[in-house]
N, CA, C, O and CB atoms as a CASP TS submission, in Angstrom:
PFRMAT TS
TARGET T0000
AUTHOR 0000-0000-0000
METHOD Language model
MODEL 1
PARENT N/A
ATOM      1  N   MET     1     155.953  63.984  91.879  1.00  0.00           N
ATOM      2  CA  MET     1     156.118  65.312  91.799  1.00  0.00           C
ATOM      3  C   MET     1     154.691  65.817  90.874  1.00  0.00           C
ATOM      4  O   MET     1     153.821  64.988  90.605  1.00  0.00           O
ATOM      5  CB  MET     1     157.676  65.637  91.100  1.00  0.00           C
ATOM      6  N   LEU     2     154.601  66.984  90.521  1.00  0.00           N
ATOM      7  CA  LEU     2     153.465  68.028  89.991  1.00  0.00           C
ATOM      8  C   LEU     2     154.097  68.241  88.969  1.00  0.00           C
ATOM      9  O   LEU     2     155.279  68.576  88.892  1.00  0.00           O
ATOM     10  CB  LEU     2     153.035  69.378  90.767  1.00  0.00           C
ATOM     11  N   ASN     3     153.144  68.009  87.884  1.00  0.00           N
ATOM     12  CA  ASN     3     153.450  68.356  86.340  1.00  0.00           C
ATOM     13  C   ASN     3     152.626  69.499  85.917  1.00  0.00           C
ATOM     14  O   ASN     3     151.405  69.650  85.943  1.00  0.00           O
ATOM     15  CB  ASN     3     153.126  67.119  85.322  1.00  0.00           C
ATOM     16  N   LYS     4     153.813  70.461  85.422  1.00  0.00           N
ATOM     17  CA  LYS     4     153.371  71.633  85.424  1.00  0.00           C
ATOM     18  C   LYS     4     152.452  72.022  84.184  1.00  0.00           C
ATOM     19  O   LYS     4     151.972  73.155  84.216  1.00  0.00           O
ATOM     20  CB  LYS     4     154.464  72.409  85.569  1.00  0.00           C
ATOM     21  N   ASN     5     152.175  71.267  83.173  1.00  0.00           N
ATOM     22  CA  ASN     5     151.482  70.879  81.934  1.00  0.00           C
ATOM     23  C   ASN     5     150.119  69.959  82.184  1.00  0.00           C
ATOM     24  O   ASN     5     149.370  69.486  81.328  1.00  0.00           O
ATOM     25  CB  ASN     5     152.547  70.071  81.031  1.00  0.00           C
ATOM     26  N   ALA     6     150.043  69.863  83.546  1.00  0.00           N
ATOM     27  CA  ALA     6     148.610  69.373  83.663  1.00  0.00           C
ATOM     28  C   ALA     6     147.614  70.048  83.978  1.00  0.00           C
ATOM     29  O   ALA     6     147.644  71.089  84.634  1.00  0.00           O
ATOM     30  CB  ALA     6     148.470  68.535  84.405  1.00  0.00           C
ATOM     31  N   LYS     7     146.360  69.343  83.401  1.00  0.00           N
ATOM     32  CA  LYS     7     144.974  70.996  83.188  1.00  0.00           C
ATOM     33  C   LYS     7     144.169  70.129  84.660  1.00  0.00           C
ATOM     34  O   LYS     7     144.135  68.999  85.148  1.00  0.00           O
ATOM     35  CB  LYS     7     143.312  71.115  80.797  1.00  0.00           C
ATOM     36  N   GLY     8     143.620  71.465  84.916  1.00  0.00           N
ATOM     37  CA  GLY     8     142.632  71.101  85.931  1.00  0.00           C
ATOM     38  C   GLY     8     142.306  72.501  86.262  1.00  0.00           C
ATOM     39  O   GLY     8     142.702  73.434  85.564  1.00  0.00           O
ATOM     40  N   ILE     9     141.591  72.655  87.318  1.00  0.00           N
ATOM     41  CA  ILE     9     141.014  73.921  87.891  1.00  0.00           C
ATOM     42  C   ILE     9     142.282  73.893  89.094  1.00  0.00           C
ATOM     43  O   ILE     9     142.942  72.946  89.522  1.00  0.00           O
ATOM     44  CB  ILE     9     139.103  73.826  88.493  1.00  0.00           C
ATOM     45  N   THR    10     142.307  75.274  89.410  1.00  0.00           N
ATOM     46  CA  THR    10     143.022  75.731  89.987  1.00  0.00           C
ATOM     47  C   THR    10     142.341  76.532  91.322  1.00  0.00           C
ATOM     48  O   THR    10     141.249  77.100  91.290  1.00  0.00           O
ATOM     49  CB  THR    10     143.710  76.344  89.076  1.00  0.00           C
ATOM     50  N   LEU    11     143.094  76.458  92.316  1.00  0.00           N
ATOM     51  CA  LEU    11     142.472  77.308  93.753  1.00  0.00           C
ATOM     52  C   LEU    11     142.133  78.297  93.542  1.00  0.00           C
ATOM     53  O   LEU    11     141.039  78.513  94.064  1.00  0.00           O
ATOM     54  CB  LEU    11     143.235  77.615  94.875  1.00  0.00           C
ATOM     55  N   ILE    12     142.621  79.307  92.864  1.00  0.00           N
ATOM     56  CA  ILE    12     142.500  80.756  92.339  1.00  0.00           C
ATOM     57  C   ILE    12     141.442  80.971  91.571  1.00  0.00           C
ATOM     58  O   ILE    12     140.636  81.889  91.723  1.00  0.00           O
ATOM     59  CB  ILE    12     143.585  81.195  91.577  1.00  0.00           C
ATOM     60  N   ALA    13     141.414  79.977  90.577  1.00  0.00           N
ATOM     61  CA  ALA    13     139.894  79.861  89.844  1.00  0.00           C
ATOM     62  C   ALA    13     138.783  79.566  90.204  1.00  0.00           C
ATOM     63  O   ALA    13     137.854  80.093  89.592  1.00  0.00           O
ATOM     64  CB  ALA    13     139.782  79.161  89.047  1.00  0.00           C
ATOM     65  N   LEU    14     138.492  78.673  91.261  1.00  0.00           N
ATOM     66  CA  LEU    14     137.963  77.907  92.285  1.00  0.00           C
ATOM     67  C   LEU    14     137.419  79.178  92.700  1.00  0.00           C
ATOM     68  O   LEU    14     136.315  79.563  92.316  1.00  0.00           O
ATOM     69  CB  LEU    14     138.901  76.982  93.277  1.00  0.00           C
ATOM     70  N   VAL    15     138.248  79.913  93.560  1.00  0.00           N
ATOM     71  CA  VAL    15     137.927  81.243  94.062  1.00  0.00           C
ATOM     72  C   VAL    15     137.186  82.567  93.528  1.00  0.00           C
ATOM     73  O   VAL    15     136.473  83.294  94.219  1.00  0.00           O
ATOM     74  CB  VAL    15     138.946  81.598  94.309  1.00  0.00           C
ATOM     75  N   ILE    16     137.381  82.679  92.655  1.00  0.00           N
ATOM     76  CA  ILE    16     137.153  83.751  91.468  1.00  0.00           C
ATOM     77  C   ILE    16     136.362  83.222  91.266  1.00  0.00           C
ATOM     78  O   ILE    16     135.421  84.006  91.391  1.00  0.00           O
ATOM     79  CB  ILE    16     137.942  84.125  90.339  1.00  0.00           C
ATOM     80  N   THR    17     135.913  82.062  90.930  1.00  0.00           N
ATOM     81  CA  THR    17     134.208  81.742  90.310  1.00  0.00           C
ATOM     82  C   THR    17     133.425  81.708  91.829  1.00  0.00           C
ATOM     83  O   THR    17     132.204  81.639  91.685  1.00  0.00           O
ATOM     84  CB  THR    17     133.958  79.789  89.249  1.00  0.00           C
ATOM     85  N   ILE    18     133.787  81.735  92.980  1.00  0.00           N
ATOM     86  CA  ILE    18     132.980  81.165  94.120  1.00  0.00           C
ATOM     87  C   ILE    18     132.508  82.948  94.619  1.00  0.00           C
ATOM     88  O   ILE    18     131.449  83.198  95.194  1.00  0.00           O
ATOM     89  CB  ILE    18     134.126  79.957  95.494  1.00  0.00           C
ATOM     90  N   ILE    19     133.611  84.078  94.221  1.00  0.00           N
ATOM     91  CA  ILE    19     133.415  85.328  94.458  1.00  0.00           C
ATOM     92  C   ILE    19     132.263  85.817  93.515  1.00  0.00           C
ATOM     93  O   ILE    19     131.316  86.376  94.069  1.00  0.00           O
ATOM     94  CB  ILE    19     134.681  86.041  94.319  1.00  0.00           C
ATOM     95  N   ILE    20     132.235  85.669  92.142  1.00  0.00           N
ATOM     96  CA  ILE    20     131.742  85.678  90.979  1.00  0.00           C
ATOM     97  C   ILE    20     130.106  85.530  91.599  1.00  0.00           C
ATOM     98  O   ILE    20     129.156  86.312  91.647  1.00  0.00           O
ATOM     99  CB  ILE    20     132.443  84.475  89.932  1.00  0.00           C
ATOM    100  N   LEU    21     130.295  84.255  91.992  1.00  0.00           N
ATOM    101  CA  LEU    21     128.472  83.943  92.388  1.00  0.00           C
ATOM    102  C   LEU    21     128.208  84.718  93.729  1.00  0.00           C
ATOM    103  O   LEU    21     127.193  85.376  93.498  1.00  0.00           O
ATOM    104  CB  LEU    21     128.003  81.982  92.760  1.00  0.00           C
ATOM    105  N   VAL    22     128.477  84.884  94.580  1.00  0.00           N
ATOM    106  CA  VAL    22     128.719  85.233  95.494  1.00  0.00           C
ATOM    107  C   VAL    22     128.062  86.887  95.082  1.00  0.00           C
ATOM    108  O   VAL    22     127.038  87.208  95.685  1.00  0.00           O
ATOM    109  CB  VAL    22     130.177  84.829  95.869  1.00  0.00           C
ATOM    110  N   ILE    23     128.590  87.779  94.187  1.00  0.00           N
ATOM    111  CA  ILE    23     128.252  88.850  94.190  1.00  0.00           C
ATOM    112  C   ILE    23     127.150  89.275  93.247  1.00  0.00           C
ATOM    113  O   ILE    23     126.376  90.216  93.420  1.00  0.00           O
ATOM    114  CB  ILE    23     129.245  89.417  94.097  1.00  0.00           C
ATOM    115  N   ILE    24     127.200  88.336  92.095  1.00  0.00           N
ATOM    116  CA  ILE    24     125.978  87.513  91.461  1.00  0.00           C
ATOM    117  C   ILE    24     124.471  87.431  92.389  1.00  0.00           C
ATOM    118  O   ILE    24     123.651  88.349  92.388  1.00  0.00           O
ATOM    119  CB  ILE    24     126.574  85.874  91.264  1.00  0.00           C
ATOM    120  N   THR    25     124.330  86.310  93.062  1.00  0.00           N
ATOM    121  CA  THR    25     123.531  86.188  94.266  1.00  0.00           C
ATOM    122  C   THR    25     122.913  87.598  95.247  1.00  0.00           C
ATOM    123  O   THR    25     121.771  88.033  95.401  1.00  0.00           O
ATOM    124  CB  THR    25     124.470  85.333  95.119  1.00  0.00           C
ATOM    125  N   GLY    26     124.373  88.074  95.841  1.00  0.00           N
ATOM    126  CA  GLY    26     123.737  89.635  96.709  1.00  0.00           C
ATOM    127  C   GLY    26     122.841  90.359  95.824  1.00  0.00           C
ATOM    128  O   GLY    26     121.764  90.817  96.205  1.00  0.00           O
ATOM    129  N   VAL    27     123.470  90.501  94.164  1.00  0.00           N
ATOM    130  CA  VAL    27     122.765  91.262  93.507  1.00  0.00           C
ATOM    131  C   VAL    27     121.168  91.317  93.163  1.00  0.00           C
ATOM    132  O   VAL    27     120.441  92.310  93.179  1.00  0.00           O
ATOM    133  CB  VAL    27     123.360  91.194  92.636  1.00  0.00           C
ATOM    134  N   SER    28     120.832  89.965  92.846  1.00  0.00           N
ATOM    135  CA  SER    28     119.711  89.035  92.802  1.00  0.00           C
ATOM    136  C   SER    28     118.966  89.470  93.690  1.00  0.00           C
ATOM    137  O   SER    28     118.046  90.235  93.400  1.00  0.00           O
ATOM    138  CB  SER    28     119.948  87.673  92.985  1.00  0.00           C
ATOM    139  N   LEU    29     119.154  89.159  94.686  1.00  0.00           N
ATOM    140  CA  LEU    29     118.710  89.473  96.186  1.00  0.00           C
ATOM    141  C   LEU    29     117.882  90.465  96.857  1.00  0.00           C
ATOM    142  O   LEU    29     116.890  90.480  97.585  1.00  0.00           O
ATOM    143  CB  LEU    29     119.650  89.665  96.780  1.00  0.00           C
ATOM    144  N   LYS    30     119.140  91.747  96.017  1.00  0.00           N
ATOM    145  CA  LYS    30     118.783  93.422  96.371  1.00  0.00           C
ATOM    146  C   LYS    30     117.438  93.474  95.299  1.00  0.00           C
ATOM    147  O   LYS    30     116.346  93.899  95.678  1.00  0.00           O
ATOM    148  CB  LYS    30     120.365  94.846  95.849  1.00  0.00           C
ATOM    149  N   VAL    31     117.649  93.050  94.110  1.00  0.00           N
ATOM    150  CA  VAL    31     116.616  93.516  93.065  1.00  0.00           C
ATOM    151  C   VAL    31     115.462  92.899  93.321  1.00  0.00           C
ATOM    152  O   VAL    31     114.365  93.457  93.320  1.00  0.00           O
ATOM    153  CB  VAL    31     116.959  93.257  91.648  1.00  0.00           C
ATOM    154  N   GLY    32     115.761  91.211  93.649  1.00  0.00           N
ATOM    155  CA  GLY    32     114.248  90.792  94.102  1.00  0.00           C
ATOM    156  C   GLY    32     113.420  91.592  95.332  1.00  0.00           C
ATOM    157  O   GLY    32     112.316  92.100  95.135  1.00  0.00           O
ATOM    158  N   SER    33     113.991  91.624  96.401  1.00  0.00           N
ATOM    159  CA  SER    33     113.791  92.649  97.371  1.00  0.00           C
ATOM    160  C   SER    33     113.051  93.861  96.896  1.00  0.00           C
ATOM    161  O   SER    33     111.854  94.071  97.091  1.00  0.00           O
ATOM    162  CB  SER    33     115.047  93.049  97.878  1.00  0.00           C
ATOM    163  N   ASP    34     113.508  94.284  96.544  1.00  0.00           N
ATOM    164  CA  ASP    34     113.162  95.842  95.472  1.00  0.00           C
ATOM    165  C   ASP    34     111.519  95.741  95.212  1.00  0.00           C
ATOM    166  O   ASP    34     110.570  96.446  95.554  1.00  0.00           O
ATOM    167  CB  ASP    34     114.152  95.807  93.492  1.00  0.00           C
ATOM    168  N   LEU    35     111.697  94.147  94.205  1.00  0.00           N
ATOM    169  CA  LEU    35     110.628  94.092  93.458  1.00  0.00           C
ATOM    170  C   LEU    35     109.358  93.930  94.772  1.00  0.00           C
ATOM    171  O   LEU    35     108.409  94.712  94.823  1.00  0.00           O
ATOM    172  CB  LEU    35     110.820  92.777  92.264  1.00  0.00           C
ATOM    173  N   PHE    36     109.471  93.256  95.365  1.00  0.00           N
ATOM    174  CA  PHE    36     108.815  92.486  96.701  1.00  0.00           C
ATOM    175  C   PHE    36     108.122  94.138  96.870  1.00  0.00           C
ATOM    176  O   PHE    36     107.070  94.550  96.382  1.00  0.00           O
ATOM    177  CB  PHE    36     110.180  91.630  98.311  1.00  0.00           C
ATOM    178  N   SER    37     108.997  94.791  97.630  1.00  0.00           N
ATOM    179  CA  SER    37     108.738  96.228  98.059  1.00  0.00           C
ATOM    180  C   SER    37     107.776  97.291  97.127  1.00  0.00           C
ATOM    181  O   SER    37     106.724  97.735  97.587  1.00  0.00           O
ATOM    182  CB  SER    37     110.158  96.852  98.162  1.00  0.00           C
ATOM    183  N   ASN    38     108.195  97.593  95.960  1.00  0.00           N
ATOM    184  CA  ASN    38     107.277  97.836  94.924  1.00  0.00           C
ATOM    185  C   ASN    38     106.029  97.535  94.805  1.00  0.00           C
ATOM    186  O   ASN    38     105.124  98.330  94.552  1.00  0.00           O
ATOM    187  CB  ASN    38     107.630  97.446  94.062  1.00  0.00           C
ATOM    188  N   ALA    39     105.914  96.175  95.015  1.00  0.00           N
ATOM    189  CA  ALA    39     104.356  95.522  94.819  1.00  0.00           C
ATOM    190  C   ALA    39     103.714  95.301  96.071  1.00  0.00           C
ATOM    191  O   ALA    39     102.603  94.771  96.052  1.00  0.00           O
ATOM    192  CB  ALA    39     104.321  94.061  94.075  1.00  0.00           C
ATOM    193  N   ASN    40     104.384  95.716  97.469  1.00  0.00           N
ATOM    194  CA  ASN    40     103.310  96.089  98.165  1.00  0.00           C
ATOM    195  C   ASN    40     103.042  97.645  98.670  1.00  0.00           C
ATOM    196  O   ASN    40     102.094  98.122  99.294  1.00  0.00           O
ATOM    197  CB  ASN    40     103.366  95.251  99.202  1.00  0.00           C
ATOM    198  N   LEU    41     103.971  98.107  98.273  1.00  0.00           N
ATOM    199  CA  LEU    41     103.212  99.512  97.684  1.00  0.00           C
ATOM    200  C   LEU    41     102.425 100.138  96.847  1.00  0.00           C
ATOM    201  O   LEU    41     101.867 101.220  97.027  1.00  0.00           O
ATOM    202  CB  LEU    41     103.675 100.072  97.435  1.00  0.00           C
ATOM    203  N   LYS    42     102.368  99.198  95.588  1.00  0.00           N
ATOM    204  CA  LYS    42     101.394  99.199  94.888  1.00  0.00           C
ATOM    205  C   LYS    42     100.113  98.834  95.299  1.00  0.00           C
ATOM    206  O   LYS    42      99.154  99.499  94.908  1.00  0.00           O
ATOM    207  CB  LYS    42     101.682  98.641  94.060  1.00  0.00           C
ATOM    208  N   THR    43      99.918  97.608  96.234  1.00  0.00           N
ATOM    209  CA  THR    43      98.833  97.220  96.652  1.00  0.00           C
ATOM    210  C   THR    43      98.424  98.086  97.875  1.00  0.00           C
ATOM    211  O   THR    43      97.327  98.145  98.430  1.00  0.00           O
ATOM    212  CB  THR    43      98.925  95.856  96.868  1.00  0.00           C
ATOM    213  N   LEU    44      99.344  98.611  98.101  1.00  0.00           N
ATOM    214  CA  LEU    44      98.894  99.702  99.169  1.00  0.00           C
ATOM    215  C   LEU    44      97.920 100.965  98.569  1.00  0.00           C
ATOM    216  O   LEU    44      96.858 101.362  99.048  1.00  0.00           O
ATOM    217  CB  LEU    44     100.332 100.402  99.811  1.00  0.00           C
ATOM    218  N   ASP    45      98.633 101.465  97.361  1.00  0.00           N
ATOM    219  CA  ASP    45      98.310 102.310  96.813  1.00  0.00           C
ATOM    220  C   ASP    45      96.741 102.447  96.214  1.00  0.00           C
ATOM    221  O   ASP    45      95.981 103.411  96.308  1.00  0.00           O
ATOM    222  CB  ASP    45      99.226 102.328  96.079  1.00  0.00           C
ATOM    223  N   THR    46      96.542 101.247  95.617  1.00  0.00           N
ATOM    224  CA  THR    46      95.497 100.653  94.876  1.00  0.00           C
ATOM    225  C   THR    46      94.378 100.112  96.226  1.00  0.00           C
ATOM    226  O   THR    46      93.199 100.180  95.877  1.00  0.00           O
ATOM    227  CB  THR    46      96.209  99.303  93.783  1.00  0.00           C
ATOM    228  N   ASN    47      94.543  99.716  97.345  1.00  0.00           N
ATOM    229  CA  ASN    47      93.629 100.089  98.388  1.00  0.00           C
ATOM    230  C   ASN    47      93.184 101.346  99.146  1.00  0.00           C
ATOM    231  O   ASN    47      92.133 101.672  99.699  1.00  0.00           O
ATOM    232  CB  ASN    47      93.948  99.488  99.143  1.00  0.00           C
ATOM    233  N   MET    48      94.049 101.769  99.013  1.00  0.00           N
ATOM    234  CA  MET    48      93.634 103.511  99.510  1.00  0.00           C
ATOM    235  C   MET    48      92.609 104.120  98.237  1.00  0.00           C
ATOM    236  O   MET    48      91.467 104.566  98.345  1.00  0.00           O
ATOM    237  CB  MET    48      95.421 104.777  99.588  1.00  0.00           C
ATOM    238  N   LEU    49      93.354 103.984  97.157  1.00  0.00           N
ATOM    239  CA  LEU    49      92.057 104.198  96.344  1.00  0.00           C
ATOM    240  C   LEU    49      90.804 103.762  96.366  1.00  0.00           C
ATOM    241  O   LEU    49      89.796 104.435  96.154  1.00  0.00           O
ATOM    242  CB  LEU    49      92.202 103.946  95.386  1.00  0.00           C
ATOM    243  N   LEU    50      90.873 102.611  96.629  1.00  0.00           N
ATOM    244  CA  LEU    50      89.690 101.604  96.395  1.00  0.00           C
ATOM    245  C   LEU    50      88.525 102.148  97.877  1.00  0.00           C
ATOM    246  O   LEU    50      87.295 102.156  97.931  1.00  0.00           O
ATOM    247  CB  LEU    50      90.444  99.558  96.518  1.00  0.00           C
ATOM    248  N   ILE    51      89.591 102.556  98.941  1.00  0.00           N
ATOM    249  CA  ILE    51      88.640 103.027  99.992  1.00  0.00           C
ATOM    250  C   ILE    51      88.637 104.437  99.798  1.00  0.00           C
ATOM    251  O   ILE    51      88.195 104.707 100.915  1.00  0.00           O
ATOM    252  CB  ILE    51      89.019 102.641 101.475  1.00  0.00           C
ATOM    253  N   GLN    52      88.772 105.464  99.298  1.00  0.00           N
ATOM    254  CA  GLN    52      88.736 106.424  99.005  1.00  0.00           C
ATOM    255  C   GLN    52      87.412 106.810  98.292  1.00  0.00           C
ATOM    256  O   GLN    52      86.709 107.753  98.657  1.00  0.00           O
ATOM    257  CB  GLN    52      89.763 106.548  98.491  1.00  0.00           C
ATOM    258  N   ALA    53      87.124 105.962  97.198  1.00  0.00           N
ATOM    259  CA  ALA    53      86.135 105.939  96.078  1.00  0.00           C
ATOM    260  C   ALA    53      85.051 105.125  97.003  1.00  0.00           C
ATOM    261  O   ALA    53      83.891 105.192  96.595  1.00  0.00           O
ATOM    262  CB  ALA    53      86.704 105.124  94.487  1.00  0.00           C
ATOM    263  N   ARG    54      85.269 104.407  98.130  1.00  0.00           N
ATOM    264  CA  ARG    54      84.174 103.702  98.753  1.00  0.00           C
ATOM    265  C   ARG    54      83.295 104.778  99.744  1.00  0.00           C
ATOM    266  O   ARG    54      82.079 104.790  99.935  1.00  0.00           O
ATOM    267  CB  ARG    54      84.825 102.407  99.618  1.00  0.00           C
ATOM    268  N   VAL    55      84.287 105.626 100.275  1.00  0.00           N
ATOM    269  CA  VAL    55      84.197 106.846 101.183  1.00  0.00           C
ATOM    270  C   VAL    55      83.038 108.019 100.322  1.00  0.00           C
ATOM    271  O   VAL    55      81.951 108.539 100.575  1.00  0.00           O
ATOM    272  CB  VAL    55      86.006 107.564 101.402  1.00  0.00           C
ATOM    273  N   LYS    56      83.858 108.026  99.400  1.00  0.00           N
ATOM    274  CA  LYS    56      83.112 109.062  98.350  1.00  0.00           C
ATOM    275  C   LYS    56      81.741 108.419  98.122  1.00  0.00           C
ATOM    276  O   LYS    56      80.872 109.083  98.687  1.00  0.00           O
ATOM    277  CB  LYS    56      83.961 109.260  96.769  1.00  0.00           C
ATOM    278  N   VAL    57      81.192 107.204  97.396  1.00  0.00           N
ATOM    279  CA  VAL    57      80.251 106.667  97.406  1.00  0.00           C
ATOM    280  C   VAL    57      79.208 106.927  98.675  1.00  0.00           C
ATOM    281  O   VAL    57      78.042 107.244  98.437  1.00  0.00           O
ATOM    282  CB  VAL    57      80.679 105.533  97.195  1.00  0.00           C
ATOM    283  N   ILE    58      79.582 106.810  99.724  1.00  0.00           N
ATOM    284  CA  ILE    58      78.852 106.467 101.138  1.00  0.00           C
ATOM    285  C   ILE    58      78.617 107.834 101.400  1.00  0.00           C
ATOM    286  O   ILE    58      77.547 107.949 101.998  1.00  0.00           O
ATOM    287  CB  ILE    58      79.744 105.615 102.427  1.00  0.00           C
ATOM    288  N   SER    59      79.310 109.189 101.152  1.00  0.00           N
ATOM    289  CA  SER    59      79.419 110.353 101.459  1.00  0.00           C
ATOM    290  C   SER    59      78.099 110.752 100.663  1.00  0.00           C
ATOM    291  O   SER    59      77.226 111.222 101.392  1.00  0.00           O
ATOM    292  CB  SER    59      80.807 110.984 101.143  1.00  0.00           C
ATOM    293  N   GLU    60      77.796 110.663  99.375  1.00  0.00           N
ATOM    294  CA  GLU    60      77.155 111.099  98.576  1.00  0.00           C
ATOM    295  C   GLU    60      75.659 110.326  99.151  1.00  0.00           C
ATOM    296  O   GLU    60      74.786 111.113  99.515  1.00  0.00           O
ATOM    297  CB  GLU    60      77.814 110.853  97.143  1.00  0.00           C
ATOM    298  N   LYS    61      75.359 108.903  99.236  1.00  0.00           N
ATOM    299  CA  LYS    61      74.456 108.558  99.444  1.00  0.00           C
ATOM    300  C   LYS    61      73.839 109.159 101.200  1.00  0.00           C
ATOM    301  O   LYS    61      72.715 108.902 101.630  1.00  0.00           O
ATOM    302  CB  LYS    61      74.703 107.188  99.053  1.00  0.00           C
ATOM    303  N   ASN    62      74.716 109.829 101.827  1.00  0.00           N
ATOM    304  CA  ASN    62      74.223 110.201 103.066  1.00  0.00           C
ATOM    305  C   ASN    62      73.717 111.926 102.837  1.00  0.00           C
ATOM    306  O   ASN    62      72.892 112.533 103.520  1.00  0.00           O
ATOM    307  CB  ASN    62      75.511 109.910 104.279  1.00  0.00           C
ATOM    308  N   ARG    63      74.353 112.345 101.888  1.00  0.00           N
ATOM    309  CA  ARG    63      73.903 113.808 101.507  1.00  0.00           C
ATOM    310  C   ARG    63      72.327 114.126 101.528  1.00  0.00           C
ATOM    311  O   ARG    63      71.745 115.159 101.859  1.00  0.00           O
ATOM    312  CB  ARG    63      74.411 114.112 100.019  1.00  0.00           C
ATOM    313  N   PHE    64      72.007 113.331 101.231  1.00  0.00           N
ATOM    314  CA  PHE    64      70.313 113.400 100.650  1.00  0.00           C
ATOM    315  C   PHE    64      69.473 113.094 101.775  1.00  0.00           C
ATOM    316  O   PHE    64      68.249 113.075 101.643  1.00  0.00           O
ATOM    317  CB  PHE    64      69.863 112.211  99.377  1.00  0.00           C
TER
END
């Protein structure tokens, strides 16, 4: 027979813990994905500014 006073993890507590971990993992993956996307956009922006500056230098050289 099972003892009603037995201390231990129940199936419900285990399922709730797993659900919470899945939610935290999902949120973390979304935030991480957004960070990588933002970093890629910043890199693109910087590269475009560098190209623009280089084109300006070249066009000023060819002006004279």
